[in-house]
C-alpha positions in Angstrom: 39.0 -51.4 -74.2 41.5 -48.5 -74.4 42.7 -46.3 -72.3 41.0 -43.4 -72.8 36.9 -45.2 -72.5 38.7 -46.9 -68.7 39.7 -43.0 -67.7 36.2 -41.9 -68.6 34.6 -44.6 -67.1 36.3 -44.0 -63.9 35.9 -39.9 -64.2 32.3 -41.2 -64.9 32.1 -43.1 -62.3 34.8 -40.9 -59.5 31.4 -37.9 -60.5 28.2 -39.9 -59.5 30.3 -41.1 -56.2 30.7 -37.6 -55.2 27.4 -36.7 -56.6 26.4 -39.2 -54.5 28.6 -38.1 -51.2 27.3 -35.4 -51.6 23.7 -35.7 -51.2 24.0 -38.0 -48.2 26.0 -34.9 -46.6 23.0 -32.2 -47.3 20.2 -35.2 -46.1 22.6 -35.6 -43.0 22.7 -31.6 -42.7 19.0 -31.1 -43.0 18.9 -34.2 -40.5 20.6 -32.8 -37.7 18.8 -29.3 -38.6 15.8 -30.8 -37.9 16.4 -32.1 -34.6 17.8 -28.8 -33.3 15.6 -26.8 -33.6 12.7 -29.5 -32.7 14.1 -29.6 -30.2 14.8 -26.2 -28.5 11.3 -25.4 -27.2 12.2 -28.5 -25.0 15.7 -26.8 -23.8 14.5 -23.1 -23.6 11.8 -24.6 -21.2 13.8 -26.7 -19.5 16.6 -23.7 -18.8 12.7 -20.9 -17.7 10.8 -23.8 -15.3 14.3 -25.0 -13.6 13.3 -24.3 -9.1 15.1 -22.0 -7.9 15.4 -18.1 -7.3 16.7 -16.3 -9.9 17.0 -12.7 -9.3 18.2 -9.6 -11.7 20.6 -6.9 -10.0 19.3 -3.3 -10.8 20.0 -0.2 -11.4 24.5 -1.2 -11.0 26.0 2.2 -11.6 29.0 0.7 -13.5 30.7 -2.5 -14.5 33.3 -2.0 -11.8 33.8 -5.2 -9.5 31.8 -7.8 -8.8 27.6 -8.3 -6.7 27.6 -10.2 -3.7 23.9 -12.2 -4.1 23.8 -13.5 -0.2 20.4 -15.8 0.8 19.8 -15.9 4.4 17.2 -18.6 6.2 17.4 -16.0 9.3 18.1 -12.9 10.9 21.4 -14.5 12.0 23.7 -11.9 10.7 21.6 -10.4 8.5 22.5 -7.8 6.0 26.0 -6.8 7.0 27.6 -10.5 7.8 26.7 -12.1 4.8 30.2 -13.8 3.8 30.1 -15.7 7.5 25.4 -16.4 8.2 24.4 -16.3 4.9 22.9 -19.6 3.4 23.8 -19.2 0.5 26.2 -16.9 -1.4 27.0 -15.8 -5.2 30.0 -13.3 -6.4 29.5 -12.3 -9.2 31.3 -10.8 -12.2 29.6 -7.4 -13.0 29.7 -7.0 -16.6 27.9 -4.4 -19.1 26.3 -3.3 -15.6 24.3 -6.3 -15.0 24.2 -8.7 -12.7 21.5 -12.3 -12.4 22.3 -14.6 -9.3 20.6 -17.7 -9.6 20.4 -19.7 -6.4 19.0 -24.1 -7.1 18.3 -26.8 -5.0 16.9 -24.3 -1.8 14.2 -26.6 0.1 10.9 -24.7 0.2 11.0 -22.1 3.1 10.5 -18.5 4.5 13.8 -16.4 2.6 15.5 -13.3 2.8 18.2 -11.7 0.2 20.2 -8.9 0.1 22.4 -7.6 -2.7 25.5 -6.2 -2.7 27.7 -4.4 -5.3 31.1 -4.8 -4.1 33.7 -2.4 -6.3 36.5 -2.1 -4.6 36.1 -6.2 -4.2 36.8 -6.5 -0.7 34.2 -8.5 0.5 32.1 -5.9 2.8 29.6 -2.6 2.0 32.1 0.4 2.8 30.5 3.8 4.5 31.4 6.9 4.7 32.2 8.7 8.1 28.9 9.0 8.7 28.1 4.9 8.2 26.5 5.5 4.7 26.6 3.3 2.6 29.4 4.1 -0.4 28.1 0.3 -2.7 25.4 -0.1 -4.4 23.4 -2.6 -1.7 19.2 -3.9 -2.0 17.0 -6.2 -0.4 13.5 -8.4 -1.3 10.8 -6.8 -1.1 12.6 -3.4 -2.2 12.6 -3.8 1.7 13.5 -0.1 3.0 14.8 0.9 6.9 14.6 4.8 7.8 17.2 4.0 10.6 20.2 2.0 9.4 19.8 -2.2 7.4 15.4 -3.1 6.7 15.2 -6.3 9.5 15.2 -9.7 8.6 10.8 -10.2 8.7 11.4 -6.7 6.1 12.8 -8.2 3.1 11.5 -11.9 4.0 9.4 -13.6 1.7 7.6 -17.2 0.9 9.9 -19.4 -1.3 7.5 -22.9 -2.2 10.6 -24.8 -4.1 8.8 -24.1 -7.6 10.8 -21.6 -10.2 11.3 -17.9 -8.5 12.2 -14.8 -10.9 13.0 -11.5 -9.1 14.8 -8.3 -9.4 16.4 -6.0 -6.8 17.6 -2.7 -7.3 20.6 -1.2 -6.5 20.5 2.1 -4.3 23.8 3.5 -4.1 
């Protein structure tokens, strides 16, 4: 057998093996892609049906500071003492004037929710000399009061332990 015949045979074998390898790689990519797309609906449903209280904060004036989200299960400390009295607290960095608080593993019961845009990140709702808030705030049920903060009962809601989506609009 001549040297050119051996070399030609080796090249031919390498080309066939390369084609086989490419074909196997393409099949693996196609299979992986099919598996990924068939599991996407399950992933999407799992995220959207997660039990808990999910709160989207609206009307955030700017992206400075954080939004403090506090969930109360009684009137004790509601709403001013959220750092000390709330059952659950989340501090979320404001990004593009948006924030979302997701409270999971919450037992069924009666709750009230308060959101505060803590622009200077001092852990409290700042007020002016007259006592009016200078930072954003909002309550569940869009509760309001003509004289100060709303009561726990005005802001309270019944939670059944399932998935609950809420929106809270901040007021400045």
